[in-house]
C-alpha positions as CSV (number, residue, x, y, z in Angstrom):
1,X,-14.1,-18.0,12.9
2,X,-11.1,-20.1,13.9
3,X,-7.7,-18.6,14.4
4,X,-6.3,-21.2,11.9
5,X,-7.8,-23.9,9.7
6,X,-5.6,-26.6,8.2
7,X,-7.5,-27.9,5.2
8,X,-7.7,-31.2,3.5
9,X,-4.7,-33.0,5.1
10,X,-4.4,-36.7,6.1
11,X,-4.4,-36.2,9.8
12,X,-2.7,-38.9,11.9
13,X,-5.1,-39.2,14.9
14,X,-4.9,-41.7,17.8
15,X,-7.7,-43.6,16.0
16,X,-5.9,-43.8,12.7
17,X,-5.4,-41.5,9.6
18,X,-8.4,-39.2,8.9
19,X,-8.9,-36.9,5.9
20,X,-10.3,-33.8,7.4
21,X,-9.9,-30.1,8.3
22,X,-8.5,-29.0,11.6
23,X,-9.7,-25.8,13.3
24,X,-7.5,-24.1,15.9
25,X,-8.6,-21.5,18.5
26,X,-6.3,-20.1,21.2
27,X,-3.5,-22.6,20.3
28,X,-5.8,-25.6,20.9
29,X,-7.5,-27.9,18.4
30,X,-11.1,-26.8,18.5
31,X,-12.6,-28.9,15.8
32,X,-11.9,-31.7,13.3
33,X,-14.3,-32.2,10.5
34,X,-14.7,-32.8,6.8
35,X,-15.2,-29.1,6.0
36,X,-14.9,-26.4,8.5
37,X,-15.9,-22.8,8.2
38,X,-13.3,-20.1,7.6
39,X,-10.2,-19.2,9.6
40,X,-8.4,-16.0,10.1
41,X,-5.5,-17.9,8.6
42,X,-5.7,-21.0,6.4
43,X,-3.2,-23.6,5.3
44,X,-3.9,-25.8,2.3
45,X,-2.7,-29.3,3.4
46,X,-4.1,-31.3,0.5
47,X,-1.6,-34.0,-0.4
48,X,0.2,-33.6,2.9
49,X,0.2,-35.8,6.0
50,X,-0.3,-34.0,9.3
51,X,1.6,-35.5,12.2
52,X,1.6,-34.4,15.8
53,X,4.7,-32.3,16.4
54,X,7.8,-34.3,17.2
55,X,8.6,-34.4,21.0
56,X,12.4,-35.1,21.1
57,X,13.0,-36.3,24.7
58,X,16.8,-36.7,24.3
59,X,19.1,-34.0,23.0
60,X,22.1,-31.8,23.9
61,X,21.9,-28.2,22.9
62,X,24.7,-27.3,25.3
63,X,22.9,-24.2,26.7
64,X,24.3,-22.3,28.5
65,X,28.1,-22.2,28.5
66,X,28.9,-24.3,25.4
67,X,26.7,-22.6,22.8
68,X,29.6,-22.7,20.3
69,X,28.9,-26.4,20.2
70,X,25.2,-25.8,19.3
71,X,23.0,-23.5,21.4
72,X,19.2,-23.6,21.6
73,X,18.9,-20.6,19.2
74,X,20.2,-22.8,16.4
75,X,19.3,-26.2,17.7
76,X,15.6,-25.4,18.2
77,X,15.4,-24.1,14.6
78,X,16.8,-27.4,13.4
79,X,14.2,-29.2,15.5
80,X,11.5,-27.1,14.0
81,X,12.7,-27.7,10.4
82,X,12.4,-31.4,11.2
83,X,8.8,-31.2,12.4
84,X,9.7,-30.8,16.1
85,X,7.8,-28.7,18.6
86,X,9.1,-29.8,22.0
87,X,12.5,-30.9,23.2
88,X,13.9,-32.2,26.5
89,X,17.5,-30.9,27.1
90,X,19.9,-33.2,28.9
91,X,21.7,-32.0,32.0
92,X,25.3,-32.4,30.8
93,X,27.4,-30.7,28.1
94,X,26.0,-27.3,29.3
95,X,28.2,-25.4,31.6
96,X,27.3,-25.6,34.4
97,X,25.7,-29.1,34.4
98,X,22.1,-29.2,35.7
99,X,22.7,-30.9,39.0
100,X,21.3,-28.3,41.4
101,X,18.7,-25.5,41.7
102,X,21.0,-22.6,40.6
103,X,22.2,-24.5,37.6
104,X,18.7,-25.5,36.6
105,X,17.4,-21.9,36.8
106,X,20.3,-20.7,34.7
107,X,19.6,-23.3,32.0
108,X,15.9,-22.6,32.0
109,X,16.4,-18.8,31.6
110,X,18.9,-19.4,28.8
111,X,16.6,-21.7,27.0
112,X,13.6,-19.3,27.4
113,X,15.8,-16.6,25.9
114,X,17.0,-18.6,22.9
115,X,14.5,-21.4,21.9
116,X,11.8,-21.1,19.3
117,X,10.1,-24.3,20.4
118,X,8.7,-25.4,23.8
119,X,11.1,-27.4,26.0
120,X,11.6,-29.3,29.2
121,X,14.8,-29.9,31.2
122,X,16.3,-33.0,32.7
123,X,18.0,-32.8,36.1
124,X,21.1,-34.9,36.7
125,X,22.0,-37.7,39.2
126,X,25.7,-37.6,40.1
127,X,27.6,-38.6,43.2
128,X,26.8,-36.3,46.1
129,X,23.6,-34.5,44.8
130,X,20.9,-36.8,46.1
131,X,19.7,-34.0,48.4
132,X,19.4,-31.6,45.4
133,X,16.9,-33.9,43.6
134,X,13.9,-32.5,45.5
135,X,15.0,-28.9,44.6
136,X,15.4,-29.9,40.9
137,X,11.8,-31.3,41.1
138,X,10.6,-28.0,42.5
139,X,12.3,-26.2,39.7
140,X,10.3,-28.3,37.2
141,X,12.7,-31.1,36.2
142,X,10.9,-33.5,33.8
143,X,13.0,-36.3,35.4
144,X,16.6,-37.2,36.2
145,X,19.4,-38.5,34.0
146,X,22.4,-40.7,35.1
147,X,25.3,-42.2,33.4
148,X,26.4,-45.8,34.2
149,X,29.7,-45.3,32.3
150,X,32.0,-42.3,31.8
151,X,30.1,-39.4,30.4
152,X,33.2,-37.9,28.9
153,X,32.8,-34.8,31.1
154,X,34.5,-34.5,34.4
155,X,31.8,-32.2,35.6
156,X,29.2,-34.9,35.2
157,X,30.7,-38.1,36.8
158,X,29.1,-41.5,36.3
159,X,26.6,-42.7,39.0
160,X,28.0,-45.8,40.8
161,X,25.5,-48.4,41.9
162,X,24.8,-46.8,45.3
163,X,24.4,-43.3,43.8
164,X,22.0,-44.7,41.2
165,X,20.0,-46.8,43.6
166,X,19.6,-44.0,46.1
167,X,18.9,-41.5,43.4
168,X,16.2,-43.9,42.0
169,X,14.6,-44.2,45.5
170,X,14.4,-40.4,45.8
171,X,13.1,-40.1,42.2
172,X,10.4,-42.7,43.1
173,X,9.4,-40.6,46.2
174,X,9.1,-37.6,43.9
175,X,7.3,-39.7,41.3
176,X,9.6,-38.6,38.5
177,X,11.3,-40.9,36.0
178,X,15.0,-41.7,35.8
179,X,16.7,-42.1,32.4
180,X,20.0,-43.9,32.2
181,X,22.9,-44.2,29.7
182,X,23.2,-48.0,30.1
183,X,26.7,-49.2,29.4
184,X,28.9,-51.1,31.9
185,X,31.7,-48.8,33.0
186,X,33.8,-51.8,34.1
187,X,33.6,-53.4,30.7
188,X,34.0,-50.3,28.5
189,X,36.8,-48.8,30.6
190,X,38.8,-52.0,30.9
191,X,38.6,-52.7,27.2
192,X,39.4,-49.1,26.2
193,X,42.5,-49.1,28.5
194,X,43.6,-52.3,27.0
195,X,43.2,-51.0,23.4
196,X,45.2,-47.8,24.3
197,X,48.0,-49.8,26.0
198,X,48.3,-51.9,22.9
199,X,48.4,-48.8,20.7
200,X,45.1,-49.6,19.1
201,X,43.3,-46.3,18.5
202,X,41.2,-46.7,15.3
203,X,37.5,-47.0,14.6
204,X,37.4,-50.7,14.9
205,X,39.3,-50.6,18.2
206,X,36.7,-48.2,19.6
207,X,33.9,-50.5,18.4
208,X,35.7,-53.5,20.1
209,X,35.8,-51.5,23.4
210,X,32.0,-51.1,23.6
211,X,30.5,-54.5,22.9
212,X,26.7,-55.2,23.1
213,X,27.2,-57.1,26.3
214,X,28.2,-53.8,28.0
215,X,24.7,-52.5,27.1
216,X,22.8,-55.6,28.0
217,X,24.5,-56.0,31.4
218,X,23.9,-52.3,32.3
219,X,20.2,-52.5,31.3
220,X,19.7,-55.6,33.5
221,X,21.4,-53.9,36.4
222,X,19.6,-50.6,36.1
223,X,16.3,-52.5,35.8
224,X,17.0,-54.5,39.0
225,X,17.9,-51.3,40.9
226,X,14.8,-49.5,39.6
227,X,12.5,-52.3,40.5
228,X,13.8,-52.5,44.0
229,X,13.6,-48.7,44.3
230,X,10.1,-48.5,42.8
231,X,11.3,-46.0,40.2
232,X,10.1,-45.4,36.7
233,X,13.0,-46.2,34.4
234,X,13.7,-44.9,30.9
235,X,16.6,-46.5,29.0
236,X,18.0,-44.0,26.5
237,X,19.5,-44.8,23.1
238,X,19.2,-48.6,23.1
239,X,21.4,-49.7,20.2
240,X,20.9,-53.5,19.9
241,X,18.2,-56.1,19.7
242,X,19.6,-57.8,22.7
243,X,19.4,-54.5,24.6
244,X,15.7,-54.3,23.7
245,X,15.1,-57.9,24.7
246,X,16.8,-57.3,28.1
247,X,14.6,-54.3,28.8
248,X,11.4,-56.2,27.8
249,X,12.4,-59.0,30.0
250,X,12.8,-56.6,32.9
251,X,9.3,-55.2,32.1
252,X,7.9,-58.7,32.3
253,X,9.5,-59.1,35.7
254,X,7.8,-55.9,37.0
255,X,10.1,-53.0,36.2
256,X,8.3,-49.9,35.0
257,X,10.6,-49.3,32.0
258,X,10.4,-47.5,28.7
259,X,12.7,-48.1,25.8
260,X,14.2,-45.5,23.5
261,X,16.3,-45.9,20.4
262,X,17.6,-43.3,18.0
263,X,17.4,-42.8,14.2
264,X,21.1,-43.4,13.7
265,X,20.8,-46.9,15.0
266,X,18.0,-47.5,12.6
267,X,19.9,-45.9,9.7
268,X,23.6,-46.7,10.0
269,X,25.8,-49.7,10.9
270,X,29.2,-50.3,12.2
271,X,30.5,-50.5,8.7
272,X,29.1,-47.0,8.1
273,X,31.0,-45.8,11.2
274,X,34.2,-47.3,9.8
275,X,33.6,-45.5,6.5
276,X,32.3,-42.2,7.7
277,X,34.6,-41.9,10.8
278,X,34.2,-39.2,13.4
279,X,30.8,-37.8,12.3
280,X,29.3,-41.2,13.1
281,X,31.0,-41.8,16.5
282,X,28.5,-42.3,19.3
283,X,28.1,-44.2,22.5
284,X,26.8,-46.9,22.5
285,X,28.4,-47.2,19.0
286,X,26.7,-48.2,15.8
287,X,26.0,-51.9,15.6
288,X,25.9,-54.7,13.0
289,X,23.4,-54.9,10.1
290,X,21.7,-57.8,12.0
291,X,21.2,-55.5,15.0
292,X,19.8,-52.8,12.8
293,X,17.3,-55.2,11.3
294,X,16.3,-56.4,14.7
295,X,15.7,-52.8,15.9
296,X,13.4,-52.2,13.0
297,X,11.5,-55.5,13.8
298,X,11.1,-54.4,17.4
299,X,10.0,-51.0,16.3
300,X,7.3,-52.5,14.1
301,X,6.1,-54.9,16.8
302,X,5.8,-52.2,19.5
303,X,8.9,-53.3,21.6
304,X,10.4,-49.8,21.3
305,X,8.4,-47.0,22.9
306,X,10.2,-43.8,21.8
307,X,12.6,-42.7,19.0
308,X,14.6,-39.6,20.0
309,X,17.5,-38.0,18.2
310,X,20.2,-37.9,20.9
311,X,21.5,-34.8,19.0
312,X,24.9,-34.2,20.4
313,X,27.0,-31.8,18.2
314,X,30.4,-30.4,18.7
315,X,32.7,-27.9,16.9
316,X,34.6,-29.4,13.9
317,X,37.9,-29.2,15.8
318,X,36.5,-31.8,18.3
319,X,35.8,-34.2,15.5
320,X,39.5,-34.3,14.4
321,X,42.0,-36.5,16.1
322,X,44.2,-39.4,15.0
323,X,43.2,-41.2,18.1
324,X,39.5,-42.2,17.6
325,X,39.0,-42.6,21.4
326,X,39.7,-38.8,21.8
327,X,37.2,-37.7,19.1
328,X,34.0,-36.3,20.7
329,X,31.3,-38.9,20.5
330,X,27.9,-37.5,19.4
331,X,25.8,-37.6,16.2
332,X,24.1,-34.4,15.0
333,X,20.7,-35.5,13.7
334,X,17.9,-33.4,15.3
335,X,16.5,-32.5,11.9
336,X,16.4,-36.0,10.5
337,X,14.2,-38.1,12.7
338,X,11.2,-38.1,10.5
339,X,13.4,-38.5,7.4
340,X,14.6,-41.8,8.7
341,X,11.3,-43.2,10.0
342,X,9.3,-42.4,6.9
343,X,11.3,-44.7,4.6
344,X,8.5,-46.3,2.7
345,X,10.6,-49.4,2.1
346,X,10.6,-50.0,5.8
347,X,6.8,-50.0,6.0
348,X,6.4,-48.3,9.3
349,X,2.8,-47.0,9.5
350,X,2.3,-43.3,9.9
351,X,0.4,-44.0,13.1
352,X,3.3,-45.8,14.5
353,X,5.6,-42.9,13.5
354,X,3.3,-40.6,15.4
355,X,3.3,-42.9,18.5
356,X,7.1,-43.2,18.9
357,X,7.9,-39.5,18.1
358,X,5.0,-37.7,19.9
359,X,2.2,-39.7,21.5
360,X,4.3,-42.1,23.6
361,X,6.8,-39.3,24.7
362,X,3.9,-37.2,25.9
363,X,2.2,-40.0,27.7
364,X,5.4,-41.4,29.4
365,X,6.5,-38.0,30.7
366,X,3.1,-36.5,31.6
367,X,2.7,-33.8,29.0
368,X,-1.0,-33.3,29.2
369,X,-2.8,-32.4,26.0
370,X,0.3,-32.9,23.8
371,X,1.4,-35.6,21.4
372,X,-2.0,-36.3,19.9
373,X,-4.1,-34.7,17.2
374,X,-7.6,-34.6,18.6
375,X,-10.0,-31.9,19.9
376,X,-8.8,-30.3,23.1
377,X,-5.1,-31.0,22.5
378,X,-2.4,-28.4,21.7
379,X,-2.2,-27.4,18.1
380,X,1.3,-28.8,17.5
381,X,1.7,-30.1,13.9
382,X,4.2,-31.3,11.5
383,X,2.9,-31.1,7.9
384,X,4.8,-33.5,5.7
385,X,4.8,-34.5,2.1
386,X,5.5,-38.2,2.7
387,X,5.8,-38.9,-1.1
388,X,9.1,-37.0,-1.3
389,X,12.5,-38.6,-1.1
390,X,15.5,-36.2,-1.1
391,X,19.3,-36.1,-0.6
392,X,20.1,-34.1,2.5
393,X,22.6,-31.3,1.8
394,X,24.6,-29.4,4.4
395,X,23.0,-26.0,3.6
396,X,19.6,-27.5,4.4
397,X,20.6,-28.0,8.0
398,X,19.5,-25.3,10.5
399,X,21.9,-26.4,13.2
400,X,25.1,-24.4,14.0
401,X,27.6,-26.7,12.3
402,X,26.6,-28.2,9.0
403,X,28.1,-31.5,9.9
404,X,26.1,-34.7,10.1
405,X,26.5,-38.3,8.9
406,X,23.1,-37.9,7.2
407,X,24.5,-35.3,4.7
408,X,24.6,-36.9,1.3
409,X,22.1,-39.6,2.3
410,X,18.6,-40.1,1.0
411,X,15.9,-39.3,3.5
412,X,12.1,-39.4,3.2
413,X,9.2,-36.9,3.7
414,X,9.7,-33.2,3.2
415,X,8.5,-31.1,6.2
416,X,6.6,-28.1,4.7
417,X,5.1,-26.6,7.9
418,X,5.7,-26.9,11.6
419,X,3.0,-25.4,13.8
420,X,3.5,-24.8,17.6
421,X,0.5,-23.8,19.7
422,X,-1.3,-22.8,16.5
423,X,1.5,-20.6,15.2
424,X,3.6,-21.4,12.1
425,X,7.2,-21.5,13.2
426,X,8.6,-23.1,10.1
427,X,7.4,-23.1,6.5
428,X,10.7,-23.7,4.6
429,X,12.0,-20.6,6.5
430,X,12.2,-20.1,10.2
431,X,9.3,-17.8,11.1
432,X,9.7,-17.6,14.9
433,X,12.5,-15.7,16.6
434,X,11.9,-16.7,20.2
435,X,8.9,-17.5,22.2
436,X,9.5,-21.1,23.3
437,X,7.9,-21.9,26.6
438,X,9.2,-24.0,29.5
439,X,7.2,-27.1,30.3
440,X,7.8,-27.9,33.9
441,X,7.5,-31.4,35.5
442,X,4.8,-32.3,37.9
443,X,6.4,-30.7,40.9
444,X,7.2,-27.4,39.3
445,X,6.4,-24.5,41.7
446,X,3.7,-22.0,40.6
447,X,5.0,-19.5,38.1
448,X,7.8,-21.8,36.7
449,X,6.0,-23.7,34.0
450,X,3.3,-23.5,31.4
């Protein structure tokens, strides 16, 4: 007798879609076959597609210290409603930022208290904390994050080239990856100052201040530093086809590099940003229709490794200012990743969706037994009716503030069940209260990770 049997779904396995039952025992997939014997609990998944649970490697729940922006209690529920089972929380936006042992432990404890999904935590690379990176690794950091341009928070200053290079060398010694926000500070800062001096403070002016070349130059520079340091590099939220091309060129030259984009770059364009305004502000900004099409092409062809939400919410008051440069930049979209990728008109295979949202994240960041639906792996599922298209309404959002540029837009694939470690945490309603577990990186000390 299995603890749980999921019956009759189209299961997206590493070998391709498979119509079968899935038996779960002790939170682990114990069997996959055409017809399994009974379970203590059973879910009829006929007509549904069963994906591995989304592993969102890039989001900002602002826990602790800024939970009025989001908080893991609300954010993890939104993740679960979107088919997610694991998230990686970024080291900034929380207060304090996660740049040392004490700050890391404070964040981990806060997330354990609030989250309903499992989670990992990024450490930060900032000027002056190189000696703290080993301590962050011992705490269980999944890797380290650095900004090559202004982060928008004085508490998390950008990493100059020396800070980044030395941080990468230490990360390489620790065998942990470094993720970077790749935009040239010199280009973006100079152009922004020029706009403000000229009294240009609108949406189009903001777009002009962050051109594609700022992304391309920073990717090339980060890749060179990483290659010299022997570090594993992860480029977050690549927004342009030229950015992907720069990263792939670096890979061909020997840099160990992975490429992430976000649903909003696949869904919206700069024209949407001009129309929607503050809710669509992000950095790098939304790009042209040609760039959006190129990202989809790269995604189909395998040039993009991971799709992550970069969920970065803020209170409504921070999205209101006549000077667009002062508006908080961040798109709230943690619940909408599958809804963007499952657009049938785009023709992305369900296996490719599983790869970029679960399998590749687990492989790149060393999450053993996760991200795949096969015997012996964690029983983390997203059960989706991929035939459904729907208009997202604000009340459907589980996040703290029902503000998102996706509200009012047509999305695809209704998530009917999310299962974490064999337990249903979402079935149209949130079923879990707490219980999310910390997933420590490879150097986590005993007792600090599951």
